[in-house]
PyMOL Python script that loads the backbone (N, CA, C, O; Angstrom):
from pymol import cmd

cmd.read_pdbstr("""\
ATOM      1  N   UNK A   1       0.855  -1.128   0.096  1.00  0.00           N
ATOM      2  CA  UNK A   1      -0.074  -0.038   0.097  1.00  0.00           C
ATOM      3  C   UNK A   1       0.871   1.329   0.041  1.00  0.00           C
ATOM      4  O   UNK A   1       0.578   2.319  -0.629  1.00  0.00           O
ATOM      5  N   UNK A   2       1.897   1.218   0.756  1.00  0.00           N
ATOM      6  CA  UNK A   2       2.863   2.440   0.848  1.00  0.00           C
ATOM      7  C   UNK A   2       3.837   2.577  -0.510  1.00  0.00           C
ATOM      8  O   UNK A   2       4.742   3.398  -0.662  1.00  0.00           O
ATOM      9  N   UNK A   3       3.438   1.634  -1.376  1.00  0.00           N
ATOM     10  CA  UNK A   3       4.628   1.733  -2.505  1.00  0.00           C
ATOM     11  C   UNK A   3       4.021   2.815  -3.404  1.00  0.00           C
ATOM     12  O   UNK A   3       4.785   3.184  -4.296  1.00  0.00           O
ATOM     13  N   UNK A   4       2.873   3.383  -3.374  1.00  0.00           N
ATOM     14  CA  UNK A   4       2.507   4.527  -4.095  1.00  0.00           C
ATOM     15  C   UNK A   4       3.050   5.847  -3.500  1.00  0.00           C
ATOM     16  O   UNK A   4       3.013   6.840  -4.228  1.00  0.00           O
ATOM     17  N   UNK A   5       3.549   5.958  -2.255  1.00  0.00           N
ATOM     18  CA  UNK A   5       4.347   7.102  -1.754  1.00  0.00           C
ATOM     19  C   UNK A   5       5.186   7.796  -2.683  1.00  0.00           C
ATOM     20  O   UNK A   5       5.041   8.952  -3.083  1.00  0.00           O
ATOM     21  N   UNK A   6       6.107   6.945  -2.996  1.00  0.00           N
ATOM     22  CA  UNK A   6       7.189   7.666  -3.955  1.00  0.00           C
ATOM     23  C   UNK A   6       6.568   8.556  -5.173  1.00  0.00           C
ATOM     24  O   UNK A   6       6.935   9.695  -5.460  1.00  0.00           O
ATOM     25  N   UNK A   7       5.577   7.821  -5.814  1.00  0.00           N
ATOM     26  CA  UNK A   7       5.011   8.519  -7.049  1.00  0.00           C
ATOM     27  C   UNK A   7       4.296   9.481  -6.487  1.00  0.00           C
ATOM     28  O   UNK A   7       4.355  10.537  -7.118  1.00  0.00           O
ATOM     29  N   UNK A   8       3.583   9.508  -5.445  1.00  0.00           N
ATOM     30  CA  UNK A   8       2.580  10.730  -5.018  1.00  0.00           C
ATOM     31  C   UNK A   8       3.798  11.808  -4.581  1.00  0.00           C
ATOM     32  O   UNK A   8       3.558  12.989  -4.833  1.00  0.00           O
ATOM     33  N   UNK A   9       5.025  11.505  -3.975  1.00  0.00           N
ATOM     34  CA  UNK A   9       5.759  12.502  -3.254  1.00  0.00           C
ATOM     35  C   UNK A   9       6.385  13.238  -4.781  1.00  0.00           C
ATOM     36  O   UNK A   9       6.364  14.467  -4.847  1.00  0.00           O
ATOM     37  N   UNK A  10       6.833  12.574  -5.761  1.00  0.00           N
ATOM     38  CA  UNK A  10       7.372  12.897  -6.828  1.00  0.00           C
ATOM     39  C   UNK A  10       6.331  13.945  -7.504  1.00  0.00           C
ATOM     40  O   UNK A  10       6.816  15.001  -7.910  1.00  0.00           O
ATOM     41  N   UNK A  11       5.039  13.747  -7.644  1.00  0.00           N
ATOM     42  CA  UNK A  11       4.151  14.286  -8.220  1.00  0.00           C
ATOM     43  C   UNK A  11       3.918  15.615  -7.559  1.00  0.00           C
ATOM     44  O   UNK A  11       3.648  16.642  -8.181  1.00  0.00           O
ATOM     45  N   UNK A  12       4.048  15.520  -6.180  1.00  0.00           N
ATOM     46  CA  UNK A  12       3.912  16.822  -5.324  1.00  0.00           C
ATOM     47  C   UNK A  12       4.874  17.914  -5.511  1.00  0.00           C
ATOM     48  O   UNK A  12       4.692  19.131  -5.509  1.00  0.00           O
ATOM     49  N   UNK A  13       6.088  17.119  -5.697  1.00  0.00           N
ATOM     50  CA  UNK A  13       7.435  17.862  -5.859  1.00  0.00           C
ATOM     51  C   UNK A  13       7.312  18.622  -7.222  1.00  0.00           C
ATOM     52  O   UNK A  13       7.481  19.841  -7.233  1.00  0.00           O
ATOM     53  N   UNK A  14       7.029  17.955  -8.342  1.00  0.00           N
ATOM     54  CA  UNK A  14       7.324  18.275  -9.753  1.00  0.00           C
ATOM     55  C   UNK A  14       6.232  18.840 -10.183  1.00  0.00           C
ATOM     56  O   UNK A  14       6.438  19.566 -11.155  1.00  0.00           O
ATOM     57  N   UNK A  15       4.881  18.773  -9.747  1.00  0.00           N
ATOM     58  CA  UNK A  15       3.634  19.314 -10.164  1.00  0.00           C
ATOM     59  C   UNK A  15       3.490  18.839 -11.591  1.00  0.00           C
ATOM     60  O   UNK A  15       3.275  19.710 -12.434  1.00  0.00           O
ATOM     61  N   UNK A  16       3.575  17.632 -11.966  1.00  0.00           N
ATOM     62  CA  UNK A  16       3.700  17.027 -13.322  1.00  0.00           C
ATOM     63  C   UNK A  16       3.155  15.643 -13.298  1.00  0.00           C
ATOM     64  O   UNK A  16       3.533  14.830 -12.454  1.00  0.00           O
ATOM     65  N   UNK A  17       2.213  15.345 -14.274  1.00  0.00           N
ATOM     66  CA  UNK A  17       1.465  13.925 -14.324  1.00  0.00           C
ATOM     67  C   UNK A  17       1.227  13.561 -15.663  1.00  0.00           C
ATOM     68  O   UNK A  17       0.300  12.783 -15.892  1.00  0.00           O
ATOM     69  N   UNK A  18       1.841  13.951 -16.482  1.00  0.00           N
ATOM     70  CA  UNK A  18       1.724  13.594 -18.086  1.00  0.00           C
ATOM     71  C   UNK A  18       2.020  12.238 -18.176  1.00  0.00           C
ATOM     72  O   UNK A  18       1.364  11.532 -18.941  1.00  0.00           O
ATOM     73  N   UNK A  19       2.992  11.740 -17.445  1.00  0.00           N
ATOM     74  CA  UNK A  19       3.250  10.395 -17.702  1.00  0.00           C
ATOM     75  C   UNK A  19       2.556   9.290 -16.751  1.00  0.00           C
ATOM     76  O   UNK A  19       3.011   8.147 -16.714  1.00  0.00           O
ATOM     77  N   UNK A  20       1.617   9.614 -16.108  1.00  0.00           N
ATOM     78  CA  UNK A  20       0.674   8.968 -15.479  1.00  0.00           C
ATOM     79  C   UNK A  20      -0.468   8.634 -16.217  1.00  0.00           C
ATOM     80  O   UNK A  20      -1.059   9.478 -16.890  1.00  0.00           O
ATOM     81  N   UNK A  21      -0.862   7.334 -16.134  1.00  0.00           N
ATOM     82  CA  UNK A  21      -2.064   6.926 -16.831  1.00  0.00           C
ATOM     83  C   UNK A  21      -3.281   6.954 -15.874  1.00  0.00           C
ATOM     84  O   UNK A  21      -3.364   6.325 -14.819  1.00  0.00           O
ATOM     85  N   UNK A  22      -4.393   7.942 -16.508  1.00  0.00           N
ATOM     86  CA  UNK A  22      -5.591   8.055 -15.834  1.00  0.00           C
ATOM     87  C   UNK A  22      -6.374   6.817 -15.694  1.00  0.00           C
ATOM     88  O   UNK A  22      -6.958   6.468 -14.668  1.00  0.00           O
ATOM     89  N   UNK A  23      -6.338   6.204 -16.775  1.00  0.00           N
ATOM     90  CA  UNK A  23      -7.128   4.692 -16.812  1.00  0.00           C
ATOM     91  C   UNK A  23      -6.734   3.838 -15.968  1.00  0.00           C
ATOM     92  O   UNK A  23      -7.489   3.210 -15.224  1.00  0.00           O
ATOM     93  N   UNK A  24      -5.422   3.728 -16.009  1.00  0.00           N
ATOM     94  CA  UNK A  24      -5.000   2.906 -15.033  1.00  0.00           C
ATOM     95  C   UNK A  24      -5.200   3.154 -13.481  1.00  0.00           C
ATOM     96  O   UNK A  24      -5.452   2.197 -12.750  1.00  0.00           O
ATOM     97  N   UNK A  25      -5.093   4.363 -13.009  1.00  0.00           N
ATOM     98  CA  UNK A  25      -5.288   4.854 -11.792  1.00  0.00           C
ATOM     99  C   UNK A  25      -6.719   4.698 -11.403  1.00  0.00           C
ATOM    100  O   UNK A  25      -7.035   4.330 -10.272  1.00  0.00           O
ATOM    101  N   UNK A  26      -7.475   4.940 -12.216  1.00  0.00           N
ATOM    102  CA  UNK A  26      -9.012   4.892 -12.065  1.00  0.00           C
ATOM    103  C   UNK A  26      -9.574   3.423 -11.902  1.00  0.00           C
ATOM    104  O   UNK A  26     -10.587   3.153 -11.256  1.00  0.00           O
ATOM    105  N   UNK A  27      -8.785   2.509 -12.573  1.00  0.00           N
ATOM    106  CA  UNK A  27      -9.105   0.981 -12.542  1.00  0.00           C
ATOM    107  C   UNK A  27      -8.693   0.697 -11.149  1.00  0.00           C
ATOM    108  O   UNK A  27      -9.464   0.136 -10.370  1.00  0.00           O
ATOM    109  N   UNK A  28      -7.318   1.126 -10.760  1.00  0.00           N
ATOM    110  CA  UNK A  28      -6.695   0.711  -9.601  1.00  0.00           C
ATOM    111  C   UNK A  28      -7.697   1.062  -8.347  1.00  0.00           C
ATOM    112  O   UNK A  28      -8.003   0.261  -7.464  1.00  0.00           O
ATOM    113  N   UNK A  29      -8.178   2.516  -8.455  1.00  0.00           N
ATOM    114  CA  UNK A  29      -8.955   3.155  -7.298  1.00  0.00           C
ATOM    115  C   UNK A  29     -10.131   2.206  -7.315  1.00  0.00           C
ATOM    116  O   UNK A  29     -10.486   1.892  -6.178  1.00  0.00           O
ATOM    117  N   UNK A  30     -10.833   1.662  -8.297  1.00  0.00           N
ATOM    118  CA  UNK A  30     -12.019   0.953  -8.130  1.00  0.00           C
ATOM    119  C   UNK A  30     -11.727  -0.518  -7.652  1.00  0.00           C
ATOM    120  O   UNK A  30     -12.536  -1.131  -6.955  1.00  0.00           O
ATOM    121  N   UNK A  31     -10.623  -1.008  -8.031  1.00  0.00           N
ATOM    122  CA  UNK A  31     -10.161  -2.411  -7.491  1.00  0.00           C
ATOM    123  C   UNK A  31      -9.952  -2.345  -6.019  1.00  0.00           C
ATOM    124  O   UNK A  31     -10.529  -3.179  -5.322  1.00  0.00           O
ATOM    125  N   UNK A  32      -9.147  -1.394  -5.438  1.00  0.00           N
ATOM    126  CA  UNK A  32      -9.022  -1.070  -4.109  1.00  0.00           C
ATOM    127  C   UNK A  32     -10.406  -0.986  -3.202  1.00  0.00           C
ATOM    128  O   UNK A  32     -10.665  -1.548  -2.138  1.00  0.00           O
ATOM    129  N   UNK A  33     -11.141  -0.148  -3.945  1.00  0.00           N
ATOM    130  CA  UNK A  33     -12.454   0.176  -3.298  1.00  0.00           C
ATOM    131  C   UNK A  33     -13.452  -1.219  -3.117  1.00  0.00           C
ATOM    132  O   UNK A  33     -14.179  -1.390  -2.138  1.00  0.00           O
ATOM    133  N   UNK A  34     -13.339  -2.110  -4.194  1.00  0.00           N
ATOM    134  CA  UNK A  34     -14.033  -3.317  -4.274  1.00  0.00           C
ATOM    135  C   UNK A  34     -13.352  -4.361  -3.147  1.00  0.00           C
ATOM    136  O   UNK A  34     -14.002  -5.193  -2.514  1.00  0.00           O
ATOM    137  N   UNK A  35     -11.926  -4.143  -3.033  1.00  0.00           N
ATOM    138  CA  UNK A  35     -11.306  -4.776  -1.864  1.00  0.00           C
ATOM    139  C   UNK A  35     -11.780  -4.376  -0.539  1.00  0.00           C
ATOM    140  O   UNK A  35     -12.126  -5.169   0.337  1.00  0.00           O
ATOM    141  N   UNK A  36     -11.774  -3.049  -0.437  1.00  0.00           N
ATOM    142  CA  UNK A  36     -12.509  -2.491   0.917  1.00  0.00           C
ATOM    143  C   UNK A  36     -13.672  -2.879   1.215  1.00  0.00           C
ATOM    144  O   UNK A  36     -13.841  -3.285   2.365  1.00  0.00           O
ATOM    145  N   UNK A  37     -14.602  -2.871   0.448  1.00  0.00           N
ATOM    146  CA  UNK A  37     -16.077  -3.281   0.504  1.00  0.00           C
ATOM    147  C   UNK A  37     -15.917  -4.831   0.805  1.00  0.00           C
ATOM    148  O   UNK A  37     -16.543  -5.160   1.812  1.00  0.00           O
ATOM    149  N   UNK A  38     -15.235  -5.861   0.182  1.00  0.00           N
ATOM    150  CA  UNK A  38     -14.925  -7.377   0.711  1.00  0.00           C
ATOM    151  C   UNK A  38     -14.388  -7.234   2.106  1.00  0.00           C
ATOM    152  O   UNK A  38     -15.054  -7.881   2.914  1.00  0.00           O
ATOM    153  N   UNK A  39     -13.250  -6.492   2.691  1.00  0.00           N
ATOM    154  CA  UNK A  39     -12.897  -6.588   3.748  1.00  0.00           C
ATOM    155  C   UNK A  39     -13.840  -6.141   4.864  1.00  0.00           C
ATOM    156  O   UNK A  39     -13.882  -6.653   5.982  1.00  0.00           O
ATOM    157  N   UNK A  40     -14.702  -4.977   4.368  1.00  0.00           N
ATOM    158  CA  UNK A  40     -15.683  -4.528   5.377  1.00  0.00           C
ATOM    159  C   UNK A  40     -16.796  -5.848   5.831  1.00  0.00           C
ATOM    160  O   UNK A  40     -17.171  -6.125   6.970  1.00  0.00           O
ATOM    161  N   UNK A  41     -17.135  -6.475   4.644  1.00  0.00           N
ATOM    162  CA  UNK A  41     -18.098  -7.385   4.683  1.00  0.00           C
ATOM    163  C   UNK A  41     -17.536  -8.765   5.387  1.00  0.00           C
ATOM    164  O   UNK A  41     -18.333  -9.600   5.812  1.00  0.00           O
ATOM    165  N   UNK A  42     -16.330  -8.921   5.468  1.00  0.00           N
ATOM    166  CA  UNK A  42     -15.704 -10.074   6.118  1.00  0.00           C
ATOM    167  C   UNK A  42     -15.215  -9.684   7.457  1.00  0.00           C
ATOM    168  O   UNK A  42     -14.858 -10.558   8.247  1.00  0.00           O
ATOM    169  N   UNK A  43     -15.167  -8.220   7.815  1.00  0.00           N
ATOM    170  CA  UNK A  43     -14.735  -7.702   9.076  1.00  0.00           C
ATOM    171  C   UNK A  43     -13.323  -8.085   9.210  1.00  0.00           C
ATOM    172  O   UNK A  43     -12.960  -8.589  10.272  1.00  0.00           O
ATOM    173  N   UNK A  44     -12.550  -7.918   8.326  1.00  0.00           N
ATOM    174  CA  UNK A  44     -11.153  -8.285   8.210  1.00  0.00           C
ATOM    175  C   UNK A  44     -10.432  -7.063   8.473  1.00  0.00           C
ATOM    176  O   UNK A  44     -10.210  -6.330   7.508  1.00  0.00           O
ATOM    177  N   UNK A  45     -10.060  -6.748   9.529  1.00  0.00           N
ATOM    178  CA  UNK A  45      -9.079  -5.405   9.685  1.00  0.00           C
ATOM    179  C   UNK A  45      -7.861  -5.060   8.886  1.00  0.00           C
ATOM    180  O   UNK A  45      -7.513  -3.903   8.652  1.00  0.00           O
ATOM    181  N   UNK A  46      -7.115  -6.340   8.405  1.00  0.00           N
ATOM    182  CA  UNK A  46      -5.991  -5.996   7.734  1.00  0.00           C
ATOM    183  C   UNK A  46      -6.372  -5.981   6.263  1.00  0.00           C
ATOM    184  O   UNK A  46      -5.538  -5.414   5.556  1.00  0.00           O
ATOM    185  N   UNK A  47      -7.343  -6.428   5.690  1.00  0.00           N
ATOM    186  CA  UNK A  47      -7.802  -6.206   4.130  1.00  0.00           C
ATOM    187  C   UNK A  47      -8.284  -4.642   4.287  1.00  0.00           C
ATOM    188  O   UNK A  47      -7.923  -3.828   3.437  1.00  0.00           O
ATOM    189  N   UNK A  48      -9.139  -4.226   5.434  1.00  0.00           N
ATOM    190  CA  UNK A  48      -9.538  -2.936   5.552  1.00  0.00           C
ATOM    191  C   UNK A  48      -8.645  -1.778   5.539  1.00  0.00           C
ATOM    192  O   UNK A  48      -8.768  -0.758   4.860  1.00  0.00           O
ATOM    193  N   UNK A  49      -7.634  -2.103   6.468  1.00  0.00           N
ATOM    194  CA  UNK A  49      -6.668  -1.152   6.600  1.00  0.00           C
ATOM    195  C   UNK A  49      -5.697  -1.054   5.374  1.00  0.00           C
ATOM    196  O   UNK A  49      -5.389   0.082   5.013  1.00  0.00           O
ATOM    197  N   UNK A  50      -5.246  -1.997   4.779  1.00  0.00           N
ATOM    198  CA  UNK A  50      -4.390  -2.025   3.754  1.00  0.00           C
ATOM    199  C   UNK A  50      -5.072  -1.258   2.476  1.00  0.00           C
ATOM    200  O   UNK A  50      -4.437  -0.439   1.812  1.00  0.00           O
ATOM    201  N   UNK A  51      -6.320  -1.582   2.225  1.00  0.00           N
ATOM    202  CA  UNK A  51      -6.988  -1.117   1.126  1.00  0.00           C
ATOM    203  C   UNK A  51      -7.341   0.439   1.254  1.00  0.00           C
ATOM    204  O   UNK A  51      -7.353   1.235   0.315  1.00  0.00           O
ATOM    205  N   UNK A  52      -7.600   0.695   2.467  1.00  0.00           N
ATOM    206  CA  UNK A  52      -7.795   2.043   2.869  1.00  0.00           C
ATOM    207  C   UNK A  52      -6.846   2.928   2.595  1.00  0.00           C
ATOM    208  O   UNK A  52      -7.081   4.017   2.072  1.00  0.00           O
ATOM    209  N   UNK A  53      -5.508   2.452   2.987  1.00  0.00           N
ATOM    210  CA  UNK A  53      -4.452   3.387   2.666  1.00  0.00           C
ATOM    211  C   UNK A  53      -3.978   3.326   1.130  1.00  0.00           C
ATOM    212  O   UNK A  53      -3.332   4.267   0.669  1.00  0.00           O
ATOM    213  N   UNK A  54      -4.288   2.276   0.394  1.00  0.00           N
ATOM    214  CA  UNK A  54      -4.085   2.260  -0.962  1.00  0.00           C
ATOM    215  C   UNK A  54      -5.161   3.295  -1.616  1.00  0.00           C
ATOM    216  O   UNK A  54      -4.836   4.054  -2.529  1.00  0.00           O
ATOM    217  N   UNK A  55      -6.249   3.262  -1.158  1.00  0.00           N
ATOM    218  CA  UNK A  55      -7.357   3.953  -1.783  1.00  0.00           C
ATOM    219  C   UNK A  55      -6.786   5.564  -1.564  1.00  0.00           C
ATOM    220  O   UNK A  55      -6.747   6.336  -2.523  1.00  0.00           O
ATOM    221  N   UNK A  56      -6.367   5.959  -0.243  1.00  0.00           N
ATOM    222  CA  UNK A  56      -5.931   7.344  -0.172  1.00  0.00           C
ATOM    223  C   UNK A  56      -4.974   7.818  -1.015  1.00  0.00           C
ATOM    224  O   UNK A  56      -5.090   8.927  -1.536  1.00  0.00           O
ATOM    225  N   UNK A  57      -3.914   7.009  -1.236  1.00  0.00           N
ATOM    226  CA  UNK A  57      -2.807   7.174  -2.193  1.00  0.00           C
ATOM    227  C   UNK A  57      -3.057   7.380  -3.649  1.00  0.00           C
ATOM    228  O   UNK A  57      -2.529   8.249  -4.342  1.00  0.00           O
ATOM    229  N   UNK A  58      -3.959   6.443  -4.052  1.00  0.00           N
ATOM    230  CA  UNK A  58      -4.478   6.344  -5.414  1.00  0.00           C
ATOM    231  C   UNK A  58      -5.454   7.521  -5.653  1.00  0.00           C
ATOM    232  O   UNK A  58      -5.431   8.094  -6.742  1.00  0.00           O
ATOM    233  N   UNK A  59      -6.257   7.878  -4.740  1.00  0.00           N
ATOM    234  CA  UNK A  59      -7.127   8.908  -5.064  1.00  0.00           C
ATOM    235  C   UNK A  59      -6.241  10.243  -5.018  1.00  0.00           C
ATOM    236  O   UNK A  59      -6.509  11.114  -5.846  1.00  0.00           O
ATOM    237  N   UNK A  60      -5.399  10.418  -4.278  1.00  0.00           N
ATOM    238  CA  UNK A  60      -4.524  11.842  -4.171  1.00  0.00           C
ATOM    239  C   UNK A  60      -3.808  11.776  -5.556  1.00  0.00           C
ATOM    240  O   UNK A  60      -3.698  12.854  -6.141  1.00  0.00           O
ATOM    241  N   UNK A  61      -3.337  10.730  -6.125  1.00  0.00           N
ATOM    242  CA  UNK A  61      -2.617  10.696  -7.287  1.00  0.00           C
ATOM    243  C   UNK A  61      -3.639  10.984  -8.396  1.00  0.00           C
ATOM    244  O   UNK A  61      -3.377  11.688  -9.371  1.00  0.00           O
ATOM    245  N   UNK A  62      -4.804  10.401  -8.182  1.00  0.00           N
ATOM    246  CA  UNK A  62      -6.013  10.746  -9.323  1.00  0.00           C
ATOM    247  C   UNK A  62      -6.205  12.205  -9.255  1.00  0.00           C
ATOM    248  O   UNK A  62      -6.289  12.821 -10.318  1.00  0.00           O
ATOM    249  N   UNK A  63      -6.290  12.863  -8.075  1.00  0.00           N
ATOM    250  CA  UNK A  63      -6.607  14.148  -8.011  1.00  0.00           C
ATOM    251  C   UNK A  63      -5.707  15.146  -8.430  1.00  0.00           C
ATOM    252  O   UNK A  63      -6.082  16.239  -8.853  1.00  0.00           O
ATOM    253  N   UNK A  64      -4.392  14.761  -8.312  1.00  0.00           N
ATOM    254  CA  UNK A  64      -3.236  15.601  -8.834  1.00  0.00           C
ATOM    255  C   UNK A  64      -3.178  15.247 -10.413  1.00  0.00           C
ATOM    256  O   UNK A  64      -2.879  16.129 -11.218  1.00  0.00           O
ATOM    257  N   UNK A  65      -3.404  14.236 -10.731  1.00  0.00           N
ATOM    258  CA  UNK A  65      -3.492  14.159 -12.162  1.00  0.00           C
ATOM    259  C   UNK A  65      -4.815  15.029 -12.888  1.00  0.00           C
ATOM    260  O   UNK A  65      -4.588  15.500 -14.002  1.00  0.00           O
ATOM    261  N   UNK A  66      -5.867  15.199 -12.425  1.00  0.00           N
ATOM    262  CA  UNK A  66      -6.791  15.905 -12.913  1.00  0.00           C
ATOM    263  C   UNK A  66      -6.603  17.408 -12.588  1.00  0.00           C
ATOM    264  O   UNK A  66      -7.241  18.248 -13.222  1.00  0.00           O
ATOM    265  N   UNK A  67      -5.669  17.783 -11.534  1.00  0.00           N
ATOM    266  CA  UNK A  67      -5.418  19.195 -11.483  1.00  0.00           C
ATOM    267  C   UNK A  67      -4.412  19.583 -12.294  1.00  0.00           C
ATOM    268  O   UNK A  67      -4.539  20.652 -12.893  1.00  0.00           O
ATOM    269  N   UNK A  68      -3.335  18.866 -12.451  1.00  0.00           N
ATOM    270  CA  UNK A  68      -2.271  19.179 -13.360  1.00  0.00           C
ATOM    271  C   UNK A  68      -2.427  18.851 -14.779  1.00  0.00           C
ATOM    272  O   UNK A  68      -1.467  19.081 -15.515  1.00  0.00           O
ATOM    273  N   UNK A  69      -3.333  18.423 -15.194  1.00  0.00           N
ATOM    274  CA  UNK A  69      -3.782  17.906 -16.500  1.00  0.00           C
ATOM    275  C   UNK A  69      -3.344  19.029 -17.774  1.00  0.00           C
ATOM    276  O   UNK A  69      -3.632  18.778 -18.944  1.00  0.00           O
TER     277      UNK A  69
END
""", "prot")
cmd.dss("prot")
cmd.show_as("cartoon", "prot")
cmd.util.cbc("prot")
cmd.orient("prot")
């Protein structure tokens, strides 16, 4: 989940997202959200926490992608 942090830090520093695939991050966000729902249904704190962190990072990258487009 934390593997997205270097990408996010680079985007925040350079204010550039032209090399980031919008479609890929949208699909990634949807996938993490579905895993979060699954974790909630199973009441599995590990799945919930890992995917919550991943959602935050991927959402931030998506928002920067739209902002710096």
